[in-house]
All heavy atoms as a GROMACS GRO file, in nm:
protein
  629
    1MET      N    1  10.891  11.804  10.784
    1MET     CA    2  10.755  11.812  10.736
    1MET      C    3  10.746  11.926  10.634
    1MET      O    4  10.801  12.034  10.654
    1MET     CB    5  10.659  11.834  10.852
    1MET     CG    6  10.516  11.833  10.812
    1MET     SD    7  10.416  11.823  10.962
    1MET     CE    8  10.259  11.825  10.891
    2ALA      N    9  10.676  11.902  10.526
    2ALA     CA   10  10.663  12.000  10.419
    2ALA      C   11  10.568  12.112  10.461
    2ALA      O   12  10.467  12.089  10.527
    2ALA     CB   13  10.612  11.934  10.293
    3SER      N   14  10.604  12.232  10.419
    3SER     CA   15  10.517  12.347  10.447
    3SER      C   16  10.398  12.344  10.351
    3SER      O   17  10.398  12.273  10.250
    3SER     CB   18  10.595  12.477  10.430
    3SER     OG   19  10.621  12.499  10.292
    4ALA      N   20  10.300  12.426  10.381
    4ALA     CA   21  10.182  12.435  10.295
    4ALA      C   22  10.221  12.482  10.155
    4ALA      O   23  10.168  12.433  10.055
    4ALA     CB   24  10.078  12.528  10.356
    5ASP      N   25  10.315  12.575  10.146
    5ASP     CA   26  10.361  12.623  10.014
    5ASP      C   27  10.430  12.512   9.935
    5ASP      O   28  10.409  12.500   9.815
    5ASP     CB   29  10.456  12.743  10.030
    5ASP     CG   30  10.383  12.871  10.068
    5ASP    OD1   31  10.261  12.880  10.043
    5ASP    OD2   32  10.450  12.962  10.121
    6GLU      N   33  10.511  12.432  10.003
    6GLU     CA   34  10.578  12.320   9.935
    6GLU      C   35  10.476  12.219   9.884
    6GLU      O   36  10.489  12.167   9.773
    6GLU     CB   37  10.677  12.252  10.030
    6GLU     CG   38  10.798  12.336  10.061
    6GLU     CD   39  10.886  12.275  10.171
    6GLU    OE1   40  10.830  12.211  10.263
    6GLU    OE2   41  11.007  12.293  10.164
    7ILE      N   42  10.376  12.192   9.962
    7ILE     CA   43  10.271  12.098   9.922
    7ILE      C   44  10.194  12.152   9.802
    7ILE      O   45  10.170  12.081   9.705
    7ILE     CB   46  10.177  12.066  10.040
    7ILE    CG1   47  10.253  11.987  10.146
    7ILE    CG2   48  10.054  11.990   9.992
    7ILE    CD1   49  10.180  11.968  10.277
    8ARG      N   50  10.160  12.281   9.806
    8ARG     CA   51  10.090  12.342   9.693
    8ARG      C   52  10.176  12.336   9.566
    8ARG      O   53  10.124  12.308   9.457
    8ARG     CB   54  10.052  12.487   9.725
    8ARG     CG   55   9.924  12.500   9.805
    8ARG     CD   56   9.875  12.643   9.811
    8ARG     NE   57   9.958  12.727   9.896
    8ARG     CZ   58   9.945  12.737  10.029
    8ARG    NH1   59   9.850  12.668  10.090
    8ARG    NH2   60  10.023  12.815  10.098
    9THR      N   61  10.305  12.359   9.580
    9THR     CA   62  10.396  12.352   9.465
    9THR      C   63  10.402  12.211   9.409
    9THR      O   64  10.396  12.191   9.287
    9THR     CB   65  10.537  12.400   9.506
    9THR    OG1   66  10.529  12.535   9.550
    9THR    CG2   67  10.634  12.390   9.389
   10ARG      N   68  10.409  12.113   9.496
   10ARG     CA   69  10.412  11.972   9.451
   10ARG      C   70  10.282  11.934   9.381
   10ARG      O   71  10.283  11.866   9.278
   10ARG     CB   72  10.437  11.880   9.569
   10ARG     CG   73  10.576  11.887   9.624
   10ARG     CD   74  10.594  11.795   9.741
   10ARG     NE   75  10.719  11.820   9.808
   10ARG     CZ   76  10.751  11.772   9.927
   10ARG    NH1   77  10.665  11.693   9.991
   10ARG    NH2   78  10.867  11.799   9.981
   11VAL      N   79  10.171  11.977   9.437
   11VAL     CA   80  10.041  11.946   9.376
   11VAL      C   81  10.031  12.013   9.239
   11VAL      O   82   9.985  11.951   9.142
   11VAL     CB   83   9.925  11.990   9.469
   11VAL    CG1   84   9.792  11.986   9.396
   11VAL    CG2   85   9.921  11.902   9.593
   12ALA      N   86  10.076  12.137   9.230
   12ALA     CA   87  10.072  12.209   9.102
   12ALA      C   88  10.158  12.138   8.998
   12ALA      O   89  10.117  12.121   8.883
   12ALA     CB   90  10.117  12.353   9.119
   13ARG      N   91  10.276  12.092   9.037
   13ARG     CA   92  10.363  12.019   8.944
   13ARG      C   93  10.299  11.888   8.900
   13ARG      O   94  10.304  11.852   8.782
   13ARG     CB   95  10.499  11.991   9.010
   13ARG     CG   96  10.589  12.108   9.016
   13ARG     CD   97  10.726  12.068   9.065
   13ARG     NE   98  10.799  12.183   9.112
   13ARG     CZ   99  10.886  12.183   9.211
   13ARG    NH1  100  10.912  12.071   9.275
   13ARG    NH2  101  10.948  12.292   9.246
   14SER      N  102  10.240  11.818   8.996
   14SER     CA  103  10.174  11.691   8.962
   14SER      C  104  10.056  11.714   8.868
   14SER      O  105  10.035  11.637   8.774
   14SER     CB  106  10.124  11.622   9.090
   14SER     OG  107  10.232  11.587   9.172
   15THR      N  108   9.981  11.818   8.893
   15THR     CA  109   9.867  11.851   8.807
   15THR      C  110   9.914  11.885   8.666
   15THR      O  111   9.857  11.839   8.567
   15THR     CB  112   9.785  11.967   8.867
   15THR    OG1  113   9.740  11.928   8.997
   15THR    CG2  114   9.666  12.001   8.780
   16ASP      N  115  10.021  11.964   8.657
   16ASP     CA  116  10.076  11.999   8.525
   16ASP      C  117  10.122  11.875   8.451
   16ASP      O  118  10.096  11.859   8.331
   16ASP     CB  119  10.192  12.097   8.539
   16ASP     CG  120  10.148  12.236   8.582
   16ASP    OD1  121  10.028  12.266   8.574
   16ASP    OD2  122  10.237  12.313   8.626
   17LEU      N  123  10.189  11.785   8.522
   17LEU     CA  124  10.235  11.661   8.460
   17LEU      C  125  10.118  11.575   8.414
   17LEU      O  126  10.118  11.522   8.303
   17LEU     CB  127  10.323  11.582   8.558
   17LEU     CG  128  10.379  11.451   8.507
   17LEU    CD1  129  10.463  11.470   8.380
   17LEU    CD2  130  10.462  11.384   8.614
   18ALA      N  131  10.015  11.567   8.497
   18ALA     CA  132   9.896  11.489   8.460
   18ALA      C  133   9.829  11.549   8.337
   18ALA      O  134   9.782  11.476   8.249
   18ALA     CB  135   9.799  11.482   8.577
   19ARG      N  136   9.824  11.681   8.329
   19ARG     CA  137   9.766  11.746   8.210
   19ARG      C  138   9.848  11.714   8.085
   19ARG      O  139   9.792  11.691   7.977
   19ARG     CB  140   9.755  11.896   8.231
   19ARG     CG  141   9.648  11.935   8.328
   19ARG     CD  142   9.625  12.086   8.332
   19ARG     NE  143   9.539  12.124   8.442
   19ARG     CZ  144   9.408  12.107   8.448
   19ARG    NH1  145   9.346  12.050   8.348
   19ARG    NH2  146   9.338  12.144   8.553
   20GLU      N  147   9.980  11.712   8.098
   20GLU     CA  148  10.065  11.677   7.984
   20GLU      C  149  10.041  11.532   7.941
   20GLU      O  150  10.033  11.503   7.821
   20GLU     CB  151  10.212  11.695   8.020
   20GLU     CG  152  10.256  11.838   8.027
   20GLU     CD  153  10.405  11.850   8.057
   20GLU    OE1  154  10.485  11.777   7.995
   20GLU    OE2  155  10.440  11.933   8.143
   21ILE      N  156  10.028  11.442   8.038
   21ILE     CA  157  10.002  11.301   8.007
   21ILE      C  158   9.868  11.287   7.937
   21ILE      O  159   9.857  11.216   7.837
   21ILE     CB  160  10.007  11.216   8.136
   21ILE    CG1  161  10.152  11.209   8.188
   21ILE    CG2  162   9.950  11.076   8.112
   21ILE    CD1  163  10.165  11.151   8.327
   22ALA      N  164   9.767  11.355   7.986
   22ALA     CA  165   9.635  11.350   7.923
   22ALA      C  166   9.642  11.402   7.780
   22ALA      O  167   9.581  11.344   7.689
   22ALA     CB  168   9.534  11.431   8.004
   23HIS      N  169   9.718  11.507   7.759
   23HIS     CA  170   9.733  11.562   7.625
   23HIS      C  171   9.800  11.460   7.532
   23HIS      O  172   9.753  11.437   7.419
   23HIS     CB  173   9.815  11.691   7.630
   23HIS     CG  174   9.842  11.751   7.496
   23HIS    ND1  175   9.745  11.814   7.421
   23HIS    CD2  176   9.954  11.753   7.421
   23HIS    CE1  177   9.797  11.854   7.307
   23HIS    NE2  178   9.924  11.817   7.304
   24VAL      N  179   9.907  11.398   7.578
   24VAL     CA  180   9.978  11.298   7.497
   24VAL      C  181   9.887  11.180   7.466
   24VAL      O  182   9.888  11.127   7.354
   24VAL     CB  183  10.107  11.251   7.568
   24VAL    CG1  184  10.166  11.129   7.502
   24VAL    CG2  185  10.209  11.365   7.572
   25LEU      N  186   9.808  11.139   7.564
   25LEU     CA  187   9.717  11.026   7.544
   25LEU      C  188   9.589  11.066   7.471
   25LEU      O  189   9.507  10.980   7.440
   25LEU     CB  190   9.680  10.963   7.680
   25LEU     CG  191   9.795  10.897   7.756
   25LEU    CD1  192   9.746  10.853   7.894
   25LEU    CD2  193   9.853  10.780   7.678
   26ASP      N  194   9.573  11.194   7.445
   26ASP     CA  195   9.454  11.246   7.378
   26ASP      C  196   9.326  11.205   7.451
   26ASP      O  197   9.234  11.148   7.393
   26ASP     CB  198   9.451  11.201   7.231
   26ASP     CG  199   9.348  11.276   7.150
   26ASP    OD1  200   9.315  11.391   7.186
   26ASP    OD2  201   9.301  11.221   7.049
   27CYS      N  202   9.328  11.231   7.581
   27CYS     CA  203   9.212  11.196   7.663
   27CYS      C  204   9.180  11.314   7.754
   27CYS      O  205   9.265  11.400   7.777
   27CYS     CB  206   9.239  11.071   7.745
   27CYS     SG  207   9.352  11.098   7.884
   28PRO      N  208   9.061  11.317   7.809
   28PRO     CA  209   9.028  11.424   7.904
   28PRO      C  210   9.113  11.410   8.031
   28PRO      O  211   9.142  11.299   8.078
   28PRO     CB  212   8.881  11.401   7.938
   28PRO     CG  213   8.830  11.301   7.840
   28PRO     CD  214   8.948  11.229   7.784
   29PHE      N  215   9.155  11.522   8.086
   29PHE     CA  216   9.232  11.524   8.210
   29PHE      C  217   9.161  11.445   8.320
   29PHE      O  218   9.224  11.369   8.393
   29PHE     CB  219   9.254  11.670   8.251
   29PHE     CG  220   9.314  11.689   8.386
   29PHE    CD1  221   9.447  11.661   8.408
   29PHE    CD2  222   9.237  11.736   8.491
   29PHE    CE1  223   9.504  11.679   8.534
   29PHE    CE2  224   9.292  11.756   8.616
   29PHE     CZ  225   9.426  11.727   8.638
   30GLU      N  226   9.030  11.459   8.326
   30GLU     CA  227   8.952  11.393   8.432
   30GLU      C  228   8.958  11.241   8.422
   30GLU      O  229   8.942  11.171   8.522
   30GLU     CB  230   8.806  11.438   8.426
   30GLU     CG  231   8.786  11.585   8.457
   30GLU     CD  232   8.825  11.678   8.341
   30GLU    OE1  233   8.834  11.632   8.226
   30GLU    OE2  234   8.851  11.796   8.370
   31ALA      N  235   8.983  11.187   8.302
   31ALA     CA  236   8.988  11.042   8.286
   31ALA      C  237   9.102  10.980   8.365
   31ALA      O  238   9.096  10.863   8.404
   31ALA     CB  239   9.003  11.006   8.138
   32LEU      N  240   9.206  11.058   8.391
   32LEU     CA  241   9.319  11.006   8.468
   32LEU      C  242   9.284  10.983   8.614
   32LEU      O  243   9.350  10.906   8.683
   32LEU     CB  244   9.439  11.101   8.457
   32LEU     CG  245   9.494  11.121   8.317
   32LEU    CD1  246   9.606  11.224   8.320
   32LEU    CD2  247   9.541  10.991   8.256
   33TRP      N  248   9.179  11.049   8.662
   33TRP     CA  249   9.142  11.036   8.802
   33TRP      C  250   9.041  10.925   8.827
   33TRP      O  251   9.016  10.890   8.941
   33TRP     CB  252   9.087  11.169   8.854
   33TRP     CG  253   9.186  11.278   8.833
   33TRP    CD1  254   9.169  11.389   8.760
   33TRP    CD2  255   9.321  11.283   8.882
   33TRP    NE1  256   9.284  11.463   8.760
   33TRP    CE2  257   9.379  11.400   8.833
   33TRP    CE3  258   9.399  11.198   8.960
   33TRP    CZ2  259   9.510  11.436   8.861
   33TRP    CZ3  260   9.530  11.234   8.987
   33TRP    CH2  261   9.584  11.352   8.939
   34ASN      N  262   8.984  10.870   8.721
   34ASN     CA  263   8.893  10.756   8.734
   34ASN      C  264   8.932  10.653   8.628
   34ASN      O  265   8.859  10.633   8.530
   34ASN     CB  266   8.748  10.800   8.718
   34ASN     CG  267   8.652  10.693   8.762
   34ASN    OD1  268   8.692  10.583   8.799
   34ASN    ND2  269   8.524  10.722   8.756
   35PRO      N  270   9.048  10.588   8.648
   35PRO     CA  271   9.101  10.501   8.542
   35PRO      C  272   9.013  10.380   8.510
   35PRO      O  273   9.012  10.334   8.397
   35PRO     CB  274   9.236  10.458   8.597
   35PRO     CG  275   9.228  10.477   8.744
   35PRO     CD  276   9.131  10.590   8.765
   36ILE      N  277   8.938  10.330   8.604
   36ILE     CA  278   8.857  10.211   8.578
   36ILE      C  279   8.744  10.242   8.480
   36ILE      O  280   8.724  10.172   8.382
   36ILE     CB  281   8.804  10.150   8.709
   36ILE    CG1  282   8.922  10.096   8.790
   36ILE    CG2  283   8.702  10.042   8.682
   36ILE    CD1  284   8.888  10.051   8.929
   37SER      N  285   8.672  10.352   8.505
   37SER     CA  286   8.560  10.382   8.416
   37SER      C  287   8.607  10.435   8.281
   37SER      O  288   8.534  10.430   8.184
   37SER     CB  289   8.466  10.483   8.481
   37SER     OG  290   8.529  10.608   8.493
   38SER      N  291   8.732  10.484   8.272
   38SER     CA  292   8.780  10.539   8.146
   38SER      C  293   8.859  10.437   8.065
   38SER      O  294   8.897  10.465   7.952
   38SER     CB  295   8.868  10.661   8.174
   38SER     OG  296   8.984  10.622   8.245
   39GLY      N  297   8.886  10.320   8.122
   39GLY     CA  298   8.965  10.220   8.050
   39GLY      C  299   9.115  10.234   8.073
   39GLY      O  300   9.194  10.154   8.024
   40PHE      N  301   9.156  10.336   8.147
   40PHE     CA  302   9.298  10.357   8.166
   40PHE      C  303   9.359  10.259   8.266
   40PHE      O  304   9.481  10.253   8.279
   40PHE     CB  305   9.328  10.501   8.206
   40PHE     CG  306   9.323  10.593   8.089
   40PHE    CD1  307   9.219  10.681   8.073
   40PHE    CD2  308   9.421  10.588   7.992
   40PHE    CE1  309   9.212  10.764   7.964
   40PHE    CE2  310   9.415  10.670   7.881
   40PHE     CZ  311   9.311  10.758   7.866
   41ASP      N  312   9.277  10.182   8.337
   41ASP     CA  313   9.335  10.077   8.420
   41ASP      C  314   9.405   9.976   8.332
   41ASP      O  315   9.514   9.927   8.364
   41ASP     CB  316   9.229  10.011   8.509
   41ASP     CG  317   9.114   9.951   8.431
   41ASP    OD1  318   9.076  10.007   8.325
   41ASP    OD2  319   9.061   9.848   8.476
   42GLN      N  320   9.348   9.947   8.214
   42GLN     CA  321   9.413   9.855   8.120
   42GLN      C  322   9.535   9.920   8.056
   42GLN      O  323   9.634   9.853   8.028
   42GLN     CB  324   9.313   9.812   8.013
   42GLN     CG  325   9.202   9.726   8.069
   42GLN     CD  326   9.095   9.696   7.966
   42GLN    OE1  327   9.080   9.768   7.867
   42GLN    NE2  328   9.021   9.589   7.990
   43THR      N  329   9.530  10.049   8.034
   43THR     CA  330   9.645  10.120   7.980
   43THR      C  331   9.761  10.110   8.078
   43THR      O  332   9.875  10.088   8.038
   43THR     CB  333   9.610  10.268   7.954
   43THR    OG1  334   9.498  10.273   7.866
   43THR    CG2  335   9.727  10.342   7.893
   44GLY      N  336   9.731  10.125   8.205
   44GLY     CA  337   9.834  10.110   8.308
   44GLY      C  338   9.895   9.971   8.305
   44GLY      O  339  10.017   9.955   8.317
   45ASP      N  340   9.811   9.869   8.289
   45ASP     CA  341   9.860   9.732   8.278
   45ASP      C  342   9.954   9.719   8.158
   45ASP      O  343  10.061   9.658   8.167
   45ASP     CB  344   9.746   9.632   8.263
   45ASP     CG  345   9.671   9.607   8.391
   45ASP    OD1  346   9.724   9.642   8.499
   45ASP    OD2  347   9.560   9.552   8.384
   46LEU      N  348   9.912   9.775   8.046
   46LEU     CA  349   9.992   9.768   7.925
   46LEU      C  350  10.128   9.835   7.945
   46LEU      O  351  10.232   9.781   7.903
   46LEU     CB  352   9.918   9.830   7.807
   46LEU     CG  353   9.982   9.817   7.670
   46LEU    CD1  354  10.001   9.671   7.632
   46LEU    CD2  355   9.896   9.887   7.566
   47LEU      N  356  10.130   9.949   8.010
   47LEU     CA  357  10.256  10.019   8.035
   47LEU      C  358  10.346   9.940   8.130
   47LEU      O  359  10.468   9.933   8.110
   47LEU     CB  360  10.230  10.159   8.089
   47LEU     CG  361  10.171  10.257   7.990
   47LEU    CD1  362  10.132  10.387   8.059
   47LEU    CD2  363  10.267  10.284   7.876
   48ARG      N  364  10.287   9.881   8.234
   48ARG     CA  365  10.367   9.800   8.327
   48ARG      C  366  10.429   9.681   8.255
   48ARG      O  367  10.546   9.648   8.274
   48ARG     CB  368  10.281   9.753   8.444
   48ARG     CG  369  10.262   9.858   8.551
   48ARG     CD  370  10.189   9.803   8.673
   48ARG     NE  371  10.048   9.775   8.646
   48ARG     CZ  372   9.953   9.866   8.642
   48ARG    NH1  373   9.981   9.992   8.662
   48ARG    NH2  374   9.828   9.833   8.619
   49ILE      N  375  10.350   9.616   8.170
   49ILE     CA  376  10.402   9.501   8.094
   49ILE      C  377  10.512   9.547   7.999
   49ILE      O  378  10.616   9.483   7.986
   49ILE     CB  379  10.287   9.430   8.019
   49ILE    CG1  380  10.192   9.364   8.119
   49ILE    CG2  381  10.342   9.329   7.919
   49ILE    CD1  382  10.061   9.319   8.060
   50TRP      N  383  10.489   9.660   7.932
   50TRP     CA  384  10.588   9.715   7.839
   50TRP      C  385  10.722   9.734   7.909
   50TRP      O  386  10.827   9.700   7.855
   50TRP     CB  387  10.538   9.848   7.782
   50TRP     CG  388  10.637   9.913   7.692
   50TRP    CD1  389  10.722  10.014   7.725
   50TRP    CD2  390  10.664   9.881   7.556
   50TRP    NE1  391  10.798  10.047   7.617
   50TRP    CE2  392  10.763   9.967   7.512
   50TRP    CE3  393  10.610   9.788   7.468
   50TRP    CZ2  394  10.814   9.964   7.382
   50TRP    CZ3  395  10.659   9.785   7.338
   50TRP    CH2  396  10.760   9.871   7.297
   51LEU      N  397  10.719   9.789   8.030
   51LEU     CA  398  10.842   9.815   8.103
   51LEU      C  399  10.915   9.687   8.142
   51LEU      O  400  11.036   9.689   8.166
   51LEU     CB  401  10.814   9.901   8.226
   51LEU     CG  402  10.767  10.044   8.195
   51LEU    CD1  403  10.724  10.114   8.322
   51LEU    CD2  404  10.876  10.121   8.121
   52MET      N  405  10.842   9.576   8.145
   52MET     CA  406  10.905   9.447   8.176
   52MET      C  407  10.979   9.389   8.056
   52MET      O  408  11.063   9.301   8.071
   52MET     CB  409  10.798   9.348   8.225
   52MET     CG  410  10.738   9.385   8.359
   52MET     SD  411  10.591   9.288   8.408
   52MET     CE  412  10.627   9.124   8.358
   53ILE      N  413  10.948   9.438   7.937
   53ILE     CA  414  11.011   9.386   7.815
   53ILE      C  415  11.138   9.466   7.791
   53ILE      O  416  11.135   9.582   7.752
   53ILE     CB  417  10.917   9.400   7.693
   53ILE    CG1  418  10.785   9.326   7.720
   53ILE    CG2  419  10.985   9.346   7.567
   53ILE    CD1  420  10.678   9.354   7.617
   54GLY      N  421  11.252   9.403   7.814
   54GLY     CA  422  11.379   9.474   7.804
   54GLY      C  423  11.446   9.466   7.669
   54GLY      O  424  11.523   9.554   7.632
   55HIS      N  425  11.416   9.363   7.594
   55HIS     CA  426  11.484   9.342   7.466
   55HIS      C  427  11.416   9.421   7.355
   55HIS      O  428  11.294   9.414   7.336
   55HIS     CB  429  11.483   9.192   7.433
   55HIS     CG  430  11.577   9.155   7.324
   55HIS    ND1  431  11.543   9.160   7.192
   55HIS    CD2  432  11.706   9.114   7.330
   55HIS    CE1  433  11.645   9.122   7.119
   55HIS    NE2  434  11.746   9.095   7.200
   56GLU      N  435  11.494   9.498   7.281
   56GLU     CA  436  11.441   9.585   7.176
   56GLU      C  437  11.362   9.508   7.070
   56GLU      O  438  11.256   9.553   7.026
   56GLU     CB  439  11.556   9.662   7.109
   56GLU     CG  440  11.511   9.762   7.006
   56GLU     CD  441  11.434   9.879   7.063
   56GLU    OE1  442  11.450   9.908   7.183
   56GLU    OE2  443  11.356   9.941   6.988
   57GLN      N  444  11.409   9.393   7.029
   57GLN     CA  445  11.339   9.314   6.927
   57GLN      C  446  11.202   9.269   6.978
   57GLN      O  447  11.106   9.267   6.902
   57GLN     CB  448  11.422   9.194   6.884
   57GLN     CG  449  11.539   9.228   6.794
   57GLN     CD  450  11.494   9.299   6.667
   57GLN    OE1  451  11.517   9.417   6.650
   57GLN    NE2  452  11.429   9.227   6.578
   58ASP      N  453  11.194   9.234   7.105
   58ASP     CA  454  11.066   9.194   7.162
   58ASP      C  455  10.969   9.312   7.166
   58ASP      O  456  10.850   9.297   7.137
   58ASP     CB  457  11.084   9.137   7.303
   58ASP     CG  458  11.157   9.003   7.301
   58ASP    OD1  459  11.154   8.935   7.196
   58ASP    OD2  460  11.216   8.967   7.405
   59ARG      N  461  11.020   9.431   7.197
   59ARG     CA  462  10.934   9.549   7.196
   59ARG      C  463  10.883   9.578   7.055
   59ARG      O  464  10.768   9.616   7.037
   59ARG     CB  465  11.009   9.671   7.252
   59ARG     CG  466  11.022   9.667   7.402
   59ARG     CD  467  11.083   9.793   7.454
   59ARG     NE  468  11.076   9.793   7.601
   59ARG     CZ  469  11.107   9.896   7.675
   59ARG    NH1  470  11.147  10.008   7.620
   59ARG    NH2  471  11.099   9.889   7.805
   60LYS      N  472  10.968   9.560   6.956
   60LYS     CA  473  10.926   9.582   6.818
   60LYS      C  474  10.815   9.484   6.779
   60LYS      O  475  10.721   9.521   6.708
   60LYS     CB  476  11.044   9.570   6.723
   60LYS     CG  477  11.138   9.688   6.730
   60LYS     CD  478  11.254   9.674   6.634
   60LYS     CE  479  11.346   9.794   6.644
   60LYS     NZ  480  11.458   9.786   6.550
   61LYS      N  481  10.824   9.360   6.825
   61LYS     CA  482  10.719   9.261   6.798
   61LYS      C  483  10.586   9.305   6.860
   61LYS      O  484  10.481   9.296   6.797
   61LYS     CB  485  10.759   9.125   6.854
   61LYS     CG  486  10.871   9.057   6.781
   61LYS     CD  487  10.907   8.927   6.853
   61LYS     CE  488  11.038   8.871   6.807
   61LYS     NZ  489  11.080   8.754   6.886
   62VAL      N  490  10.593   9.351   6.984
   62VAL     CA  491  10.472   9.396   7.053
   62VAL      C  492  10.411   9.514   6.979
   62VAL      O  493  10.290   9.518   6.955
   62VAL     CB  494  10.502   9.431   7.201
   62VAL    CG1  495  10.384   9.500   7.266
   62VAL    CG2  496  10.542   9.307   7.279
   63LEU      N  497  10.493   9.613   6.943
   63LEU     CA  498  10.442   9.729   6.871
   63LEU      C  499  10.378   9.690   6.738
   63LEU      O  500  10.273   9.742   6.701
   63LEU     CB  501  10.554   9.830   6.847
   63LEU     CG  502  10.593   9.916   6.966
   63LEU    CD1  503  10.713  10.003   6.932
   63LEU    CD2  504  10.477  10.001   7.011
   64SER      N  505  10.441   9.598   6.668
   64SER     CA  506  10.388   9.553   6.540
   64SER      C  507  10.250   9.490   6.560
   64SER      O  508  10.156   9.519   6.485
   64SER     CB  509  10.484   9.453   6.476
   64SER     OG  510  10.431   9.402   6.358
   65PHE      N  511  10.237   9.406   6.661
   65PHE     CA  512  10.110   9.341   6.689
   65PHE      C  513  10.003   9.442   6.727
   65PHE      O  514   9.890   9.439   6.675
   65PHE     CB  515  10.127   9.236   6.800
   65PHE     CG  516  10.000   9.167   6.836
   65PHE    CD1  517   9.945   9.072   6.753
   65PHE    CD2  518   9.934   9.197   6.955
   65PHE    CE1  519   9.826   9.007   6.786
   65PHE    CE2  520   9.816   9.134   6.989
   65PHE     CZ  521   9.762   9.039   6.904
   66VAL      N  522  10.037   9.535   6.815
   66VAL     CA  523   9.940   9.634   6.860
   66VAL      C  524   9.897   9.724   6.744
   66VAL      O  525   9.778   9.756   6.730
   66VAL     CB  526   9.998   9.717   6.977
   66VAL    CG1  527   9.909   9.835   7.011
   66VAL    CG2  528  10.017   9.628   7.100
   67ARG      N  529   9.990   9.761   6.659
   67ARG     CA  530   9.954   9.842   6.542
   67ARG      C  531   9.859   9.767   6.449
   67ARG      O  532   9.766   9.825   6.394
   67ARG     CB  533  10.080   9.885   6.468
   67ARG     CG  534  10.156   9.994   6.540
   67ARG     CD  535  10.278  10.039   6.462
   67ARG     NE  536  10.348  10.143   6.534
   67ARG     CZ  537  10.476  10.141   6.565
   67ARG    NH1  538  10.551  10.039   6.526
   67ARG    NH2  539  10.531  10.240   6.632
   68MET      N  540   9.884   9.637   6.432
   68MET     CA  541   9.797   9.557   6.347
   68MET      C  542   9.655   9.555   6.404
   68MET      O  543   9.557   9.575   6.331
   68MET     CB  544   9.850   9.414   6.336
   68MET     CG  545   9.762   9.322   6.250
   68MET     SD  546   9.815   9.150   6.255
   68MET     CE  547   9.774   9.107   6.423
   69ILE      N  548   9.642   9.534   6.533
   69ILE     CA  549   9.512   9.532   6.598
   69ILE      C  550   9.445   9.669   6.586
   69ILE      O  551   9.325   9.679   6.557
   69ILE     CB  552   9.525   9.490   6.746
   69ILE    CG1  553   9.579   9.348   6.758
   69ILE    CG2  554   9.391   9.504   6.820
   69ILE    CD1  555   9.493   9.241   6.698
   70ALA      N  556   9.521   9.776   6.606
   70ALA     CA  557   9.466   9.911   6.595
   70ALA      C  558   9.418   9.939   6.452
   70ALA      O  559   9.312  10.000   6.433
   70ALA     CB  560   9.570  10.014   6.637
   71ASP      N  561   9.494   9.895   6.353
   71ASP     CA  562   9.453   9.913   6.214
   71ASP      C  563   9.322   9.839   6.186
   71ASP      O  564   9.233   9.891   6.119
   71ASP     CB  565   9.562   9.866   6.118
   71ASP     CG  566   9.683   9.957   6.116
   71ASP    OD1  567   9.673  10.072   6.165
   71ASP    OD2  568   9.789   9.914   6.065
   72GLN      N  569   9.311   9.716   6.236
   72GLN     CA  570   9.189   9.639   6.217
   72GLN      C  571   9.070   9.707   6.285
   72GLN      O  572   8.960   9.711   6.229
   72GLN     CB  573   9.207   9.497   6.272
   72GLN     CG  574   9.302   9.412   6.191
   72GLN     CD  575   9.331   9.278   6.257
   72GLN    OE1  576   9.289   9.251   6.369
   72GLN    NE2  577   9.407   9.194   6.188
   73ALA      N  578   9.093   9.762   6.403
   73ALA     CA  579   8.986   9.832   6.474
   73ALA      C  580   8.942   9.956   6.397
   73ALA      O  581   8.822   9.986   6.390
   73ALA     CB  582   9.031   9.870   6.615
   74ALA      N  583   9.038  10.026   6.338
   74ALA     CA  584   9.004  10.145   6.258
   74ALA      C  585   8.920  10.109   6.136
   74ALA      O  586   8.825  10.179   6.102
   74ALA     CB  587   9.132  10.218   6.216
   75VAL      N  588   8.954   9.998   6.073
   75VAL     CA  589   8.878   9.953   5.956
   75VAL      C  590   8.735   9.919   5.997
   75VAL      O  591   8.639   9.959   5.930
   75VAL     CB  592   8.948   9.833   5.887
   75VAL    CG1  593   8.856   9.767   5.787
   75VAL    CG2  594   9.077   9.877   5.823
   76ARG      N  595   8.718   9.848   6.107
   76ARG     CA  596   8.584   9.813   6.156
   76ARG      C  597   8.505   9.938   6.193
   76ARG      O  598   8.386   9.947   6.166
   76ARG     CB  599   8.594   9.719   6.276
   76ARG     CG  600   8.627   9.576   6.240
   76ARG     CD  601   8.605   9.482   6.357
   76ARG     NE  602   8.679   9.519   6.475
   76ARG     CZ  603   8.804   9.477   6.505
   76ARG    NH1  604   8.868   9.398   6.420
   76ARG    NH2  605   8.862   9.515   6.616
   77ARG      N  606   8.573  10.034   6.254
   77ARG     CA  607   8.507  10.158   6.296
   77ARG      C  608   8.459  10.238   6.175
   77ARG      O  609   8.353  10.297   6.177
   77ARG     CB  610   8.602  10.241   6.381
   77ARG     CG  611   8.542  10.366   6.439
   77ARG     CD  612   8.641  10.445   6.524
   77ARG     NE  613   8.760  10.480   6.449
   77ARG     CZ  614   8.885  10.441   6.480
   77ARG    NH1  615   8.905  10.365   6.587
   77ARG    NH2  616   8.989  10.477   6.408
   78ASP      N  617   8.540  10.237   6.068
   78ASP     CA  618   8.507  10.314   5.950
   78ASP      C  619   8.408  10.243   5.858
   78ASP      O  620   8.355  10.304   5.766
   78ASP     CB  621   8.634  10.347   5.870
   78ASP     CG  622   8.725  10.442   5.947
   78ASP    OD1  623   8.677  10.510   6.040
   78ASP    OD2  624   8.845  10.446   5.915
   79ALA      N  625   8.384  10.114   5.884
   79ALA     CA  626   8.295  10.037   5.795
   79ALA      C  627   8.150  10.067   5.823
   79ALA      O  628   8.107  10.118   5.918
   79ALA     CB  629   8.320   9.888   5.816
   0.00000   0.00000   0.00000
């Protein structure tokens, strides 16, 4: 059984990792704790699907498509 100090250390490491993930995703740290209201439930789905795609060429196709959609969204947002 883990001691209280070990548990605190694990929690601190997990919190640090979550803060790094939030920074990379450019989202508030708190959004990671309520993924449904923040839209990150869909992000999780996207990451799970991504990990299922093993072939590099298929991943490049997916990235190309997603970038195209993101570019179109940016144009609509700026219009």
